[in-house]
C-alpha positions, 0 to 999 in steps of 0.5 A: 528488444527492450520492449520484449524484456520489459514485457517479460519482466511485467509477466514475471512480476504479474505471475509472482504477484498472482502467487502472493495474492492472498499474502498481499491482500492480508498485508494490505488489510494490515496496512489499512488498519495501521494507516487508520490508527496513524490517522487517529493518533497523529492527524486528528490531534494536529487538525484540532490544534490547527483549528484552535489557532 
């Protein structure tokens, strides 16, 4: 019984993801942009500071 419920949940999740796919892809693109900006702003200066030591 639990397996049936789980597979139904997965089905529902899959369907709702399918409906939101374009929105999801847009969000993913936004997130990737934000992520690379974060890397430039935070990680690179930190790496430079570590290299100086």
